C-alpha positions in Angstrom: -6.5 -47.2 79.0 -8.2 -44.4 77.0 -4.5 -44.6 74.7 -4.7 -48.5 74.6 -8.6 -48.7 73.7 -8.0 -46.1 71.0 -5.5 -47.7 69.0 -8.3 -51.2 69.1 -11.2 -49.0 67.8 -12.1 -45.4 67.2 -14.3 -43.3 69.0 -17.1 -43.7 66.8 -16.8 -46.8 65.1 -18.6 -48.1 62.3 -21.0 -51.1 61.6 -17.9 -53.1 59.7 -15.3 -52.0 62.9 -17.9 -53.1 65.3 -18.4 -56.7 64.3 -14.9 -57.1 63.3 -13.9 -56.1 66.9 -16.8 -58.4 68.1 -15.6 -61.2 65.7 -12.2 -60.8 67.1 -13.2 -60.7 70.7 -15.4 -63.8 70.2 -12.8 -65.8 68.5 -10.2 -64.9 71.5 -12.4 -66.4 73.8 -12.9 -69.7 71.8 -9.6 -70.0 71.8 -8.7 -69.4 75.4 -12.1 -72.0 76.1 -10.4 -74.6 73.9 -7.3 -73.9 75.2 -8.7 -74.7 79.5 -10.2 -77.5 77.6 -6.8 -79.0 76.1 -5.5 -78.3 79.7 -8.3 -80.7 81.5 -8.1 -83.3 79.2 -4.1 -83.8 80.1 -5.1 -83.8 83.5 -7.4 -86.4 82.8 -5.4 -88.4 81.2 -3.1 -88.7 84.4 -6.2 -89.2 86.6 -7.3 -92.0 84.8 -3.8 -93.8 84.5 -3.2 -93.3 88.2 -6.8 -95.2 88.6 -6.1 -98.0 86.6 -2.7 -98.5 88.4 -4.5 -98.4 91.6 -7.2 -100.7 90.2 -4.2 -102.9 89.3 -2.9 -103.2 92.5 -5.6 -103.8 94.1 -6.1 -106.5 91.9 -2.8 -108.1 93.0 -3.5 -107.6 96.3 -6.4 -109.3 96.5 -5.5 -112.5 94.0 -2.7 -112.9 96.9 -4.3 -115.7 99.9 -5.2 -113.8 103.1 -3.0 -114.3 105.9 -5.3 -113.3 108.9 -9.1 -114.3 109.3 -11.2 -111.3 109.5 -11.5 -109.4 112.0 -15.2 -110.1 113.6 -17.0 -106.9 115.5 -16.4 -106.8 119.5 -19.1 -108.6 121.4 -20.7 -106.2 123.9 -21.2 -106.7 127.4 -24.3 -107.8 128.5 -25.5 -103.9 129.7 -25.4 -103.5 125.5 -22.3 -100.7 126.0 -18.4 -101.8 126.0 -16.0 -99.6 128.4 -15.2 -97.2 125.8 -18.7 -95.7 125.0 -19.4 -95.5 129.0 -16.1 -93.7 129.7 -17.5 -91.3 126.5 -20.6 -90.6 127.9 -19.6 -90.7 131.4 -16.9 -87.8 130.1 -19.3 -86.0 128.1 -21.5 -85.9 131.0 -18.9 -84.8 133.5 -18.3 -81.8 130.9 -21.8 -80.5 130.6 -22.1 -80.3 134.6 -18.7 -78.4 134.8 -17.3 -81.2 136.9 -20.2 -80.8 139.3 -19.7 -84.3 141.8 -22.4 -86.8 140.4 -22.7 -90.3 140.0 -24.2 -92.1 137.2 -26.4 -94.7 137.8 -27.5 -96.2 134.4 -27.3 -95.7 130.9 -29.8 -97.0 128.7 -31.4 -96.3 125.3 -34.8 -93.6 125.5 -37.7 -95.4 125.8 -39.6 -92.8 123.8 -37.6 -90.7 121.8 -40.4 -88.9 119.9 -40.2 -86.2 122.8 -37.2 -84.8 121.1 -38.4 -85.0 117.9 -42.0 -82.9 118.9 -39.6 -80.6 120.7 -37.7 -79.8 118.2 -40.5 -79.7 115.6 -42.3 -77.0 117.8 -39.5 -75.0 118.0 -39.0 -74.5 114.2 -43.0 -74.3 113.8 -42.9 -71.2 116.3 -40.2 -69.7 115.0 -41.8 -69.3 111.4 -45.1 -68.1 113.1 -45.7 -64.6 111.7 -45.7 -61.8 114.5 -49.4 -60.3 114.9 -49.7 -56.8 116.0 
């Protein structure tokens, strides 16, 4: 490596040689950046063309008449939860209790959810207190 470096610049170069070496290095960096900019512009052009093709396809699909009516949201039973939600909640309770035999009597939203918020806030505040000696 020392031999390669000594071919480009001397051990004790003059100010003119140092300036020349820095200008050549700066030019190399600018040329590399210009090449990267050109490459990213080309890639961006292809992405823009692909986006235009997608928008044209979406416009032609929107112009076609809709064959089926739009789906509506499923109606929930009287309790407020459908069967899928009940199954997920039951499976979560079963896994938390490690398969212990239990029975879910009712599922309803909490009346006072601020208890969890206050508990979390207190744990955060307590973790930031400095230790006193």
